[in-house]
DOMARKE-953878 format. One line per 5 residues: number of its first residue (from 1); for each residue x, y, z of C-alpha. Coordinates in Angstrom, 1 decimal, always signed. Each point is the difference from the previous one (the first is absolute). Example, Ala and Ser with C-alpha at 12.3 -4.5 7.8 and 13.67 -1.06 7.14 Angstrom:
1 = +12.3,-4.5,+7.8  +1.4,+3.4,-0.7
// end
This chain:
1 = +12.4,-22.6,+15.4  -0.9,-1.9,+2.9  -4.3,+0.9,+0.8  -1.6,-1.2,+3.1  -3.6,+1.5,-0.6
6 = -0.2,+0.6,-3.5  -0.6,-2.8,-2.9  +1.0,+0.5,-3.3  -2.0,+0.2,-2.9  +0.9,+0.8,-3.4
11 = -0.4,+3.8,-1.2  -1.3,-1.4,-3.8  -3.7,+0.9,-0.7  -1.6,-3.3,+1.0  -0.9,-2.4,-2.1
16 = -3.8,+0.9,-1.4  +1.4,+3.8,-1.2  +2.2,-2.1,-2.2  -2.3,-2.2,-1.3  -2.6,+2.9,-0.6
21 = +2.5,+2.0,-1.9  +0.9,-3.2,-2.2  -3.7,-0.9,-0.5  -0.6,+3.4,-1.3  +2.8,+0.2,-2.5
26 = +0.4,-3.7,-1.4  -4.1,-0.8,+0.6  -1.4,+3.0,-1.5  +2.5,+1.1,-2.9  -0.5,-1.8,-3.4
31 = +3.1,-1.4,-1.2  +2.3,+2.7,-1.5  +0.3,+0.2,-3.8  +2.9,+1.3,-1.7  -1.5,+3.2,-1.5
36 = +0.5,+2.9,+2.9  -2.8,+2.8,+0.8  +1.7,+2.2,+2.6  +3.6,+1.5,-1.0  +2.4,+0.5,+3.3
41 = +1.0,+3.9,+1.0  +3.6,+0.6,-0.7  +2.1,+0.4,+3.4  +0.7,+4.0,-1.3  -4.0,+0.4,+0.2
46 = -0.2,-1.1,+3.8  +2.5,+2.9,+0.8  -1.1,+2.7,-2.1  -3.9,-0.6,+0.9  -1.9,+1.1,+2.9
51 = -3.8,-1.3,+0.0  -0.2,+1.5,+3.6  +1.0,+3.3,+0.3  -3.2,+0.9,-1.8  -2.1,-3.3,-0.2
56 = +0.9,+0.3,-3.7  +3.1,-1.3,-2.3  +2.5,+3.0,+0.5  +3.4,+0.6,-1.1  +2.5,+0.5,+3.0
61 = +1.4,+3.2,-1.6  -4.5,+1.0,-0.1  -0.8,+0.0,+3.3  -0.3,+3.0,+2.2  +1.7,-1.9,+3.0
66 = +3.2,-2.4,+1.0  -0.6,-3.3,-1.0  +2.5,-2.7,-0.3  -0.3,-4.0,-0.8  +2.3,-2.8,+1.5
71 = -0.4,-3.1,-2.4  +0.3,-3.8,+0.9  +3.0,+0.0,-2.2  +1.0,+2.8,+2.4  -0.6,-1.9,+3.4
76 = +1.8,-3.5,-1.8  +2.7,+1.9,-1.0  +0.9,+1.6,+3.5  -1.5,-3.2,+1.6  -3.1,+1.5,+1.9
81 = -1.2,-2.3,+2.6  -3.2,+2.4,+1.4  -0.6,+3.5,-0.7  +2.5,+1.2,+1.9  +2.7,-1.3,-2.4
86 = -2.4,+1.2,-2.8  +0.1,+3.5,+1.0  +3.5,-0.2,+1.7  +1.1,+2.7,-3.3  -3.0,+2.7,+0.4
91 = +0.8,+3.0,+0.6  -2.6,+1.7,+2.2  -1.7,-3.7,+1.1  +1.0,-2.2,+2.6  -1.4,-3.0,+1.9
96 = +0.5,-0.6,+3.8  +1.1,-3.3,+1.3  +1.6,+0.4,+3.8  +1.6,-3.4,+1.7  -2.3,-3.1,+1.1
101 = +0.5,+1.6,+3.4  -3.7,-0.1,+2.2  -1.5,-1.2,+3.1  -3.3,-1.6,+0.6  -1.7,+3.0,+0.6
106 = +1.8,+3.5,+0.4  +1.9,+0.0,-3.4  -0.4,-0.8,-3.4  +3.3,+1.0,-1.9  +0.0,-1.9,-3.0
111 = -2.6,-2.3,+0.5  -1.8,+1.8,-3.2  +2.8,-1.0,-2.0  -0.3,+2.5,-3.3  -2.0,+2.4,+2.1
116 = -0.8,+2.7,-2.5  +1.0,+1.9,-2.9  +1.1,+3.3,+0.6  -0.7,+2.7,-3.1  +1.2,+3.0,+0.5
121 = +0.3,+0.5,+3.9  -3.5,-1.9,+0.6  -0.4,-3.9,+0.4  -2.5,-2.2,+1.7  -3.4,+0.0,-1.1
126 = +0.8,+3.8,-1.6  +1.1,-1.9,-3.0  -2.1,-1.3,-2.3  +1.2,-3.9,-1.2  -2.0,-1.8,-2.4
131 = -0.1,-3.6,-1.3  -1.6,-0.5,-3.9  -2.1,+3.2,+1.2  -1.3,-1.7,+3.8  +1.5,+1.8,+3.0
136 = +2.5,-1.4,+2.3  -1.7,-0.6,+3.5  +0.9,+2.5,+2.3  +2.4,+0.4,+2.7  -0.5,-0.6,+3.7
141 = +2.8,+0.3,+3.0  -1.0,-0.7,+4.0  +2.1,-1.0,+2.9  +2.0,-3.1,-1.6  -2.2,-0.6,-3.1
146 = +0.5,+1.7,-2.9  -1.1,-0.3,-3.8  +2.0,+1.4,-3.0  -1.0,+0.1,-3.7  +2.8,-1.0,-2.0
151 = -0.4,-3.7,+1.2  -2.9,-0.2,-1.5  +1.6,-0.7,-3.6  +2.9,-2.2,-2.0  +2.0,+2.1,-2.7
156 = +0.6,-3.2,-1.4  -3.6,+0.1,-1.4  +0.8,+3.9,-1.3  +0.2,+0.9,-3.4  +0.9,+3.7,+1.2
161 = -0.6,+2.7,+2.9  -1.4,+3.5,-0.8  +0.8,+2.9,+2.2  -2.0,+2.9,+0.3  +1.5,+3.4,+1.5
166 = -3.2,+2.2,+2.1  -3.1,-0.3,+0.7  -2.2,-3.0,-2.2  -3.7,+1.0,+1.6  -1.5,+1.3,-2.9
171 = +0.9,-3.1,-2.0  -0.3,-2.6,+2.9  -1.5,+1.6,+2.8  +0.8,-0.8,+4.1  +3.7,-0.2,+0.4
176 = +2.8,+1.0,-2.0  +0.7,+3.4,+1.7  +3.6,-0.3,-0.9  +0.4,-2.7,-3.1  -1.2,-3.0,-0.7
181 = +1.2,-3.1,-1.4  -1.6,-2.6,-2.4  +1.4,-3.2,-0.4  -0.8,-2.1,-3.3  -0.3,-3.6,+0.6
186 = +1.5,-2.1,-3.6  -2.2,-0.4,-2.8  +0.0,-2.8,-2.9  +1.5,+2.3,-2.7  +2.9,+0.8,+2.3
191 = +1.2,-4.1,-0.3  -1.3,-0.3,-3.5  +3.3,+1.0,-2.9  -0.7,+0.7,-3.5  -3.5,-1.4,+0.1
196 = +0.8,-3.6,+1.0  -2.9,-2.0,+1.2  +1.4,-1.1,+3.3  +2.9,+1.7,+1.7  +1.1,+0.2,+4.1
201 = +3.2,+0.0,+1.9  +1.6,-1.4,+3.1  +2.4,+1.4,+2.4  +2.2,-0.7,+3.3  +1.6,+2.4,+2.2
206 = +1.9,+0.5,+3.0  +0.8,+3.1,+1.7  +2.8,+0.0,+3.5  -1.8,+3.2,+1.4  -2.4,-2.6,+1.8
211 = +1.3,-3.3,-1.0  -2.9,-0.7,-2.1  -1.2,-1.9,-3.5  -2.5,+0.6,-2.0  -1.6,-2.0,-2.9
216 = -2.8,+1.2,-2.7  -1.8,-1.2,-3.3  -2.4,+1.3,-1.8  -1.4,-0.6,-3.5  -2.3,+1.6,-2.2
221 = -2.6,-1.3,-3.1  -1.5,+1.8,-2.4  -2.3,-1.0,-3.3  -2.1,+2.8,-1.8  -2.8,+0.7,+2.5
226 = +1.7,-1.5,+3.3  +3.1,+1.0,+2.4  +0.8,-1.7,+2.9  +3.1,+0.1,+2.6  +0.9,-1.9,+2.9
231 = +2.8,+1.0,+2.5  +1.4,-1.7,+3.1  +3.0,+1.2,+2.3  +1.3,-0.8,+3.0  +2.6,+1.5,+2.3
236 = +1.7,-1.4,+3.2  +2.6,+2.1,+1.9  +1.2,+0.9,+3.6  +0.3,+3.4,+2.0  +1.6,+3.1,-1.8
241 = +3.5,+0.4,+0.3  +1.2,+2.9,+1.4  +3.4,+1.4,+1.8  -0.5,-0.5,+3.5  +2.0,-1.8,+1.6
246 = -0.8,-1.1,+3.7  -1.7,-3.4,+0.4  -1.4,-0.6,+3.1  -2.8,-1.4,+0.6  -1.9,+2.8,+2.0
251 = -0.8,+3.9,-1.0  +3.0,+0.9,-0.3  +0.5,-1.6,-3.5  +0.8,+2.1,-2.9  +0.5,-3.5,-2.4
256 = -3.7,-0.4,-1.5  -2.2,-2.7,+1.8  -0.1,-3.2,-1.7  -3.3,-0.5,-2.3  -1.4,-2.1,-2.8
261 = -1.6,+1.0,-2.5  -2.2,-0.6,-3.1  -2.1,+1.4,-3.0  -2.1,-1.7,-2.3  -2.5,+1.3,-2.4
266 = -2.1,-2.1,-3.3  -1.4,+3.4,-2.5  -2.3,-1.5,-2.6  -1.4,+2.0,-3.0  -2.7,-0.9,-2.6
271 = -1.1,+2.2,-2.8  -2.4,-0.5,-2.6  -0.8,+2.4,-3.1  -3.9,+0.2,-0.1  +0.1,+2.0,-3.8
276 = +2.6,+2.2,-1.3  -1.0,+3.0,+2.6  -0.8,-1.9,+3.0  +2.4,-2.0,+2.6  -0.7,-1.6,+3.4
281 = +2.4,-1.2,+2.3  +0.6,-2.1,+3.5  +2.7,+0.2,+2.5  +0.5,-2.0,+3.0  +2.5,+0.4,+2.1
286 = +1.4,-1.9,+3.4  +3.2,+1.5,+2.3  +0.9,-1.5,+2.9  +3.1,+1.4,+2.3  +1.2,-1.8,+3.2
291 = +2.9,+1.2,+2.2  +1.1,-1.7,+3.5  +2.2,+1.6,+2.1  +2.3,-0.8,+2.9  +0.1,+3.5,+1.6
296 = +3.2,-0.4,+2.2  +0.1,+3.9,+0.4  -3.5,+0.4,+1.9  +1.6,-2.6,+3.2  +0.7,+1.5,+3.0
301 = +4.0,+0.9,+1.5  -0.1,-1.5,+3.3  -0.8,+1.0,+2.9  -3.4,-0.3,-0.7  -2.5,+2.3,+1.0
306 = -3.8,-0.1,-0.1  -0.2,+2.1,-3.3  +3.3,-1.7,-1.4  -0.1,-3.7,+0.3  -0.5,-1.1,-3.6
311 = +1.8,-3.2,-0.6  -1.3,-0.9,-3.6  -2.1,+1.4,-2.5  -1.1,-1.9,-3.3  -1.4,+1.7,-2.8
316 = -2.9,-1.5,-2.7  -1.1,+2.5,-2.5  -1.6,-0.9,-2.6  -1.7,+2.3,-3.3  -2.6,-1.3,-2.6
321 = -1.7,+2.1,-3.0  -2.3,-1.7,-2.0  -1.7,+1.9,-3.3  -2.7,-0.7,-2.5  -0.4,+2.9,-2.9
326 = -2.6,-0.1,-2.8  +1.1,+2.5,-2.9  -2.2,+1.2,-3.0  +2.3,+2.5,-2.5  -2.1,+1.4,-3.1
331 = +2.1,+1.8,-3.0  -0.7,+1.4,-2.9  +1.1,+3.2,-1.5  -3.2,+0.3,-2.2  -2.4,+0.1,+2.8
336 = -1.4,+3.9,-0.2  -0.8,-0.2,+3.0  +2.6,-2.1,+2.3  +3.3,-1.0,-1.7  +1.2,-2.0,+3.6
341 = -2.0,-1.5,+2.9  +1.8,-1.9,+2.9  -1.8,-1.9,+2.7  +1.0,-2.2,+2.5  -1.6,-1.9,+3.7
346 = +2.4,-1.5,+2.1  -0.2,-1.4,+3.3  +3.3,-0.3,+2.7  +0.3,-1.7,+2.9  +3.4,+1.2,+2.5
351 = +0.9,-1.4,+2.9  +3.4,+0.7,+2.3  -0.1,-2.0,+3.2  +3.2,+0.1,+2.5  -0.1,-2.8,+2.8
356 = +3.0,+1.0,+2.5  +0.6,-3.1,+3.0  +2.3,+2.0,+3.0  +1.6,-1.9,+2.9  +0.4,+1.6,+3.2
361 = +2.3,-0.1,+2.9  -2.4,+0.7,+2.9  -3.4,+0.2,-1.8  -2.3,-2.7,-2.0  +1.0,-0.2,-3.7
366 = -2.5,+2.2,-2.2  -0.6,+0.0,-3.3  -2.0,+2.1,-2.7  -1.7,-0.8,-3.3  -0.8,+3.3,-2.0
371 = -1.7,+0.3,-3.0  -0.8,+3.1,-2.5  -2.7,-1.4,-2.7  -1.5,+1.8,-2.7  -2.2,-1.0,-2.7
376 = -1.0,+2.2,-2.7  -2.6,-0.2,-2.8  +0.3,+2.8,-2.5  -0.5,+1.5,-3.7  +1.3,+2.7,-2.4
381 = -0.5,+1.2,-3.1  +1.2,+2.4,-2.7  -1.3,+1.3,-3.3  +2.6,+1.8,-2.6  -1.9,+2.7,-2.4
386 = +1.4,+2.3,-3.1  -1.9,+3.0,+0.0  -0.7,+1.8,-3.1  +0.8,+3.1,-0.9  +2.8,+2.1,-0.9
391 = +2.1,-0.7,+2.7  +1.7,-3.5,+0.3  -2.1,-1.5,+3.5  +0.7,-3.2,+1.7  -2.8,-0.1,+3.1
396 = +0.4,-2.9,+2.2  -2.8,-1.0,+2.9  -1.3,-2.6,+2.4  -0.1,-0.9,+3.6  +1.2,-2.2,+2.7
401 = -1.2,-1.9,+2.9  +0.8,-2.3,+2.6  -1.2,-1.7,+3.0  +2.4,-1.4,+3.1  -0.7,-1.7,+2.7
406 = +2.9,+0.5,+2.3  +0.5,-1.8,+3.1  +3.0,-0.4,+2.4  -0.8,-2.8,+3.2  +2.9,-0.8,+2.5
411 = -0.3,-3.5,+1.7  +2.8,-1.7,+2.6  +0.9,-0.4,+3.5  +0.5,+2.8,+2.9  -1.8,+2.5,-1.8
416 = +1.1,+3.6,+1.5  -1.5,+1.5,+3.4  -3.3,+0.3,-0.5  -0.8,-1.8,-3.1  -1.4,-4.0,-0.8
421 = +1.0,-1.3,-3.1  -1.1,-0.2,-2.7  -0.8,+3.7,-0.4  +0.3,+2.5,-3.2  +2.5,+2.6,-0.3
426 = -2.9,+1.9,-1.9  -3.5,-0.7,-0.9  -0.6,-1.9,-3.3  -0.7,+2.7,-2.3  -1.5,+0.5,-3.6
431 = +1.6,+2.5,-2.0  -1.1,+1.1,-3.0  +1.3,+2.6,-2.8  -1.0,+1.0,-3.0  +1.0,+2.7,-2.8
436 = -0.9,+1.4,-3.5  +2.3,+1.7,-2.3  +0.1,+2.0,-3.1  +3.3,+1.2,-1.7  +0.7,+1.6,-3.6
441 = +3.1,-0.2,-1.6  +0.4,+3.1,-2.3  +2.2,+0.1,-2.4  +1.0,+3.6,-2.1  +2.8,-0.9,-2.2
446 = +3.4,+0.1,+2.2  -2.4,+0.3,+3.4  -1.5,-2.1,+1.9  -2.7,+0.9,+2.7  -1.7,-2.6,+2.3
451 = -2.3,+0.8,+2.4  -1.9,-2.4,+2.4  -2.8,-0.1,+2.9  -0.7,-2.8,+2.4  -2.9,-0.5,+2.6
456 = +0.7,-2.7,+3.2  -2.3,-0.9,+2.5  +1.2,-2.5,+2.8  -1.4,-1.7,+2.9  +1.4,-1.9,+3.2
461 = -3.0,-2.0,+1.7  +1.1,-1.9,+2.6  -1.4,-2.7,+1.7  +0.0,+0.1,+3.7  -0.8,-4.4,+0.2
466 = +2.9,-1.7,+2.7  +1.5,+3.8,+0.1  -0.3,+1.7,+3.4  +1.4,+3.6,-1.0  -2.5,+2.5,-1.6
471 = -0.7,+0.4,-3.5  -0.3,+2.8,-2.4  -1.1,+0.1,-3.2  +1.9,+2.7,-2.2  -0.9,+0.9,-3.7
476 = +0.9,+2.9,-2.2  +0.8,+1.0,-3.4  +2.6,+1.8,-1.8  +0.6,+1.6,-3.7  +3.2,-0.1,-1.8
481 = +1.0,+2.2,-2.9  +3.4,-0.2,-1.6  +1.1,+1.9,-3.4  +3.5,-0.8,-1.7  +1.8,+1.1,-3.0
486 = +2.8,-0.7,-2.2  +1.0,+2.3,-2.3  +2.8,-1.6,-2.9  +1.6,+3.1,-0.9  +2.9,-1.6,-2.0
491 = +1.7,-3.4,+0.3  +2.8,+1.9,+2.2  -3.2,+1.4,+2.3  -3.1,-1.2,+1.3  -1.0,+1.7,+3.2
496 = -3.0,-1.6,+2.1  -2.2,+1.3,+2.8  -2.5,-1.7,+2.1  -2.6,+0.9,+3.0  -1.4,-3.1,+1.8
501 = -1.9,-0.1,+2.7  -1.3,-3.6,+2.5  -1.2,-1.3,+3.0  +0.6,-3.1,+2.4  -2.8,-1.7,+2.0
506 = +0.4,-1.0,+3.5  +0.7,-3.5,+0.5  -2.2,-2.0,+2.3  +2.1,-0.4,+2.9  +1.0,+3.6,+0.0
511 = -3.7,+1.1,+0.2  -0.8,-2.9,+3.2  +3.2,-1.2,+1.3  -0.6,-0.7,+3.7  +2.6,-1.3,+2.5
516 = +1.8,-0.1,+3.4  +3.0,-1.0,+1.7  +0.5,+1.3,+3.5  +2.0,-2.6,+1.7  +3.4,+1.2,-1.7
521 = +2.0,+2.4,+2.4  +0.3,+3.8,-1.0  -1.3,-1.4,-3.9  -3.8,-0.8,+0.8  -1.9,+1.1,-3.3
526 = -3.2,-0.1,-1.1  -1.0,+0.2,-3.8  -3.4,+1.8,-1.1  -1.9,+0.2,-3.2  -0.7,+3.4,-1.3
531 = -3.2,+1.0,-1.4  +0.8,+3.1,-1.6  +2.5,-1.2,-2.2  +0.6,+2.1,-3.5  +1.0,-1.6,-2.8
536 = +3.5,+1.2,-1.1  +0.2,+2.9,-3.0  +3.1,+0.4,-2.5  +0.5,+2.8,-2.1  +3.0,-0.7,-2.2
541 = +2.0,+2.9,-2.8  +2.5,-2.0,-2.1  +1.0,+1.5,-2.6  +3.3,-0.9,-2.7  +2.2,-0.2,-3.1
546 = +0.8,-2.7,-1.9  +2.0,-0.1,-3.6  +2.4,-2.1,-2.2  +3.4,+0.8,-0.9  +1.3,-1.9,-2.7
551 = +0.3,-3.4,+2.2  -0.4,+1.8,+3.1  -3.7,-0.3,+1.6  -0.4,+2.0,+2.8  -3.5,+1.5,+2.5
556 = +0.4,+2.2,+3.2  -2.8,+0.2,+2.3  -1.1,+1.8,+3.0  -3.0,-0.6,+2.1  -1.8,+1.9,+3.1
561 = -2.2,-2.1,+1.7  -2.1,+1.5,+2.5  -2.3,-2.8,+2.7  -2.9,+1.5,+2.6  -1.4,-2.2,+2.4
566 = +3.0,-3.1,-0.1  -1.0,-2.6,+2.2  +2.8,-1.5,+2.5  -0.5,-1.8,+3.5  +1.1,+2.6,+2.7
571 = +0.3,-0.6,+3.7  -3.2,+2.6,+0.9  +0.4,-0.1,+4.0  +1.5,-1.8,+3.0  +3.1,-0.3,+2.0
576 = +0.5,-4.2,-0.4  -1.1,-0.4,+3.5  -3.1,-2.7,+0.6  -1.8,+3.1,+1.4  +0.2,+2.3,-3.4
581 = +1.3,-2.3,-2.5  +1.2,+1.3,-3.8  -2.6,+0.7,-2.0  +0.7,-1.6,-3.8  -2.3,+1.4,-2.6
586 = +0.0,+0.5,-3.9  -0.5,+3.4,-0.7  +0.5,+3.0,-2.7  +2.9,+1.6,-0.4  -1.1,+3.6,-0.8
591 = +2.8,+0.5,-2.8  +2.8,-1.5,-1.9  +2.1,+0.9,-3.2  +2.8,-1.7,-1.6  +1.8,+1.6,-3.0
596 = +2.8,-1.6,-2.3  +1.6,-0.1,-3.2  +1.5,-2.9,-1.9  +2.1,+0.0,-3.6  +0.4,-3.0,-1.8
601 = +2.1,-1.2,-3.6  +0.9,-2.7,-2.0  +2.5,+0.4,-2.2  +0.1,-2.2,-3.7  +4.0,-0.4,+0.2
606 = -0.2,-2.2,-3.1  -1.4,-3.0,-1.1  +1.3,-1.8,+3.1  +0.5,+2.4,+2.9  -2.5,+2.0,+1.9
611 = +0.0,+1.7,+2.7  -3.2,+1.0,+2.5  +0.3,+1.8,+3.4  -1.8,+2.4,+1.8  -0.4,+2.2,+3.3
616 = -3.0,+0.9,+2.1  -0.3,+1.7,+3.1  -3.1,+0.9,+2.4  -0.7,+2.0,+3.5  -3.0,+0.3,+1.6
621 = -1.8,+0.8,+3.4  -3.2,-0.6,+1.8  -1.7,+2.1,+3.2  -1.7,-2.1,+2.5  -2.0,+2.3,+3.0
626 = +1.4,+3.2,-1.0  +3.7,-1.4,-0.6  +2.2,-0.3,-2.7  +2.0,-3.0,-0.7  +2.3,-1.5,-2.9
631 = -1.9,-2.7,-1.8  +2.3,-3.8,+0.7  -1.9,-1.7,-2.8  +2.4,+2.3,-2.5  +2.6,-2.3,-1.6
636 = +3.7,+1.8,+0.2  +1.1,+1.4,-3.6  +1.0,-3.2,-2.2  +1.8,-0.1,-3.6  +0.3,-3.2,-1.8
641 = +2.4,-0.3,-3.3  +0.1,-3.1,-2.3  +2.1,-1.0,-2.6  -1.1,-2.9,-2.1  +1.8,-2.0,-2.8
646 = -2.5,-1.9,-2.5  +1.3,-1.5,-3.5  -3.5,-2.7,+0.3  +2.1,-3.4,+0.6  +1.7,+1.4,+3.4
651 = +0.4,+3.4,+2.4  -0.1,+1.2,+3.2  -0.5,+3.2,+2.4  +1.7,+1.8,+2.5  -2.1,+1.7,+2.5
656 = +0.8,+2.8,+2.5  -2.2,+1.8,+2.0  +0.8,+2.1,+3.2  -2.4,+1.6,+2.6  +0.5,+2.7,+2.3
661 = -0.3,-0.6,+3.9  -2.5,+1.2,+2.5  +1.2,+2.7,+2.5  -1.8,-0.6,+3.5  -0.8,+3.7,-0.2
666 = -2.4,-0.6,-2.7  -2.4,-2.5,+1.4  -2.7,+0.4,+1.7  -0.6,-0.5,+3.8  -2.0,-3.4,+0.9
671 = -1.2,+1.0,+3.5  -1.1,-3.0,+2.1  +1.0,-2.8,-2.6  +3.0,-0.6,+2.0  +1.9,+2.0,-2.6
676 = +2.5,+2.6,+1.6  +1.9,+0.5,-3.0  -0.9,-1.6,-3.6  +3.6,-1.8,-1.8  +1.0,+2.1,-2.1
681 = +1.3,-2.0,-3.4  +3.5,+0.9,-1.5  +0.4,+0.3,-3.6  +1.0,-3.1,-2.3  +0.8,-0.8,-3.2
686 = -0.1,-3.4,-1.7  +1.2,-1.6,-3.3  -2.3,-3.2,-1.5  +1.7,-1.6,-3.0  -2.1,-2.7,-2.4
691 = +0.0,-1.5,-3.5  -2.1,-2.5,-2.0  +1.5,-2.4,-2.8  -2.3,-2.1,-2.4  +2.3,-2.9,-0.7
696 = -3.1,-1.3,-2.1  -3.3,+1.0,-1.9  -2.5,+0.5,+3.0  +2.3,-0.5,+2.8  +1.2,+2.6,+2.3
701 = +2.3,+0.5,+3.0  -0.2,+2.9,+2.2  +3.0,+0.1,+2.5  +0.8,+2.9,+2.4  +1.5,+1.8,+3.3
706 = -1.9,+2.1,+2.1  +1.8,+2.1,+2.7  +3.8,-1.0,-2.0  +2.0,+2.2,+2.9  -2.2,-2.0,+2.7
711 = -0.9,+4.0,+1.4  -1.6,-0.2,+3.2  -2.6,+2.3,+0.2  -3.5,+0.7,+0.8  -3.4,+0.6,-2.0
716 = -1.7,+3.1,+1.4  -3.4,-1.9,-1.1  +0.8,-3.0,+1.9  +0.8,+2.1,+3.0  -2.3,+2.8,+0.7
721 = -0.6,+0.1,+3.3  +2.7,-1.7,+1.7  +1.5,+1.3,+3.6  +3.3,+1.7,-0.5  +1.7,-1.9,+3.1
726 = -1.8,-3.6,-1.4  +2.7,-2.1,+1.0  -1.0,-2.6,-2.8  +0.4,+2.9,-2.6  +2.3,-2.3,-2.6
731 = -3.2,-2.6,+0.1  -1.6,+2.9,-2.2  +2.9,-0.3,-2.7  -0.8,-0.3,-3.7  +1.6,-3.4,-1.9
736 = +3.9,-0.1,-0.4  +1.1,-1.7,-2.8  -2.5,-2.3,-2.0  +0.3,-1.9,-3.0  -3.0,-1.7,-2.0
741 = -0.3,-1.8,-3.2  -3.0,-1.2,-2.0  -0.4,-1.8,-3.2  -3.1,+0.0,-2.4  -0.8,-1.6,-3.1
746 = -2.9,+1.0,-2.5  -2.0,-2.0,-2.2
// end
């Protein structure tokens, strides 16, 4: 791809990070001995036990909420490149990723990559995301600059991902209004088998959907008192395919804009057993992601005008995340006071930088160099105690505290009218969050009662240094109770119920954003902060049934989630003229409600054949300014059915997915945003095939074909907000037929 302005640099983590990881692994770890101290967990245990639904280990069928787990092996079997692929088969979870079409200042479609995870109708910062117990930085969007959350991680170093539905505030504090997603990175025991002192893997793969190649390797060692792990991965590819066939080099283009991208990740862990009860572990992780795009779709179609004269736009986007964490764990079942204590101290640095270079026909070349930076230090601890007495009770209690410095500097040439580079889209803000929780798990024979309570405080303290707008300090506190019950009435029938509350604190940009542009004819605007923003609130009820009927397992669930003070950027005044510009402001929507149901089943037909499937449906609405409208973030009804065959040495699967369409009558009216009517997606059905073969011990080959019949369709999570009369609507289509192949050797 031709690049006039942007020099290529490798997306792989810098040498210093790799050297640090290698040094930690091999410089601090003694030579492994044959005697093993840690036994690996079975794959089945990963799927049956959750550690996040109640912050304690509980079987999935003994949790008063809907939880699903996706393992690394399942991701590899389906050729998953990122979290969108990883969660593709989930019923009520969607990851938005539109086409890479944007402009230098006014549009940001898919500039954020995997923008966010939608769980039961809410998304973005309303869904909690954590990697090894550390929060993923918040998303942010302004003008042509947008920051997502899904690209801060690499799926190739994951052990598993847990998806918890319903508010998670009682356990983890702010953000988890509709659900939470917890990512677990690999542990040494995942690479060590049968007590071996050294183990590891190498793998390589290709995916035609973006012509990407993956190479990864990991090695782990153990002795009676030490464990260590080093894992390195690198993926290089190009633009994500779609079904658009217009390859014009201007705004009429529907084919993807050409892009080169790469992501590299280094993960190093070392653990020391101090004695029979205490263990100390150190983790170092470094991720670098880069994408360079030739944005043909931003080029103007002649004749050129003062507002339509772009000849060329090139983009260079980078994502960085580094973290160091030190964890201590204590476990002694004979201790009369507490049986488990886990504490983690961590530091995390995350940065998204987006550079754009635009050449114009009748104006000077202009550039933009925007960044979003979050530096976080935090600590968390929790303990478990068995309470004496007639009742069987497990008490969990602890605290979490973190402090982040969040910045968003902007630089470039030819700044917007009234501004001088450099400037800041919102003031540098110190964001402090802290909370304490207590939970009791009461076992009354076949009945489990799980009450919990958490108290949180948060504070946003902005700095006026280098910022031209007004700054406001905001602080508040919240109580978050929860109560759940599971009744194991009989193997065939186990009802459960949960009531939970939650909250989400405002982000720095929502409180103190100030920006104006009065030069756009008919679209002059100003963005203002809101010092009166309240935290978003949630109250959720979920009831369900689980059971086993011979070889059939099933679950049914119904939920009713009510939200108050949801935060949304709205036009609160103005008509778009320079004298009376549109006024954008984050405000609290007074009410919102999401109701839905889902059904899941797993049928073990015999020792070789298995069928899994389910269907989920939801609907919701919100009211703002006294008017009620549909909630567009709700996903259409979705059904998934998978038939699997496995005899150990080889096997395969066939997955059918179906999604209903979205009718225009069921969509909100987005006044003032240039969208008269949103695009309504038709229903779609696809078939995916995959298989594996283990020709020799340790070697596994996976291959598959997605969208076998090359169906042309649109995912609602990708097109939401697109104008129904957009001539380039085919640019938002999902990929057509595509294939993947990967090989992994474990030693």
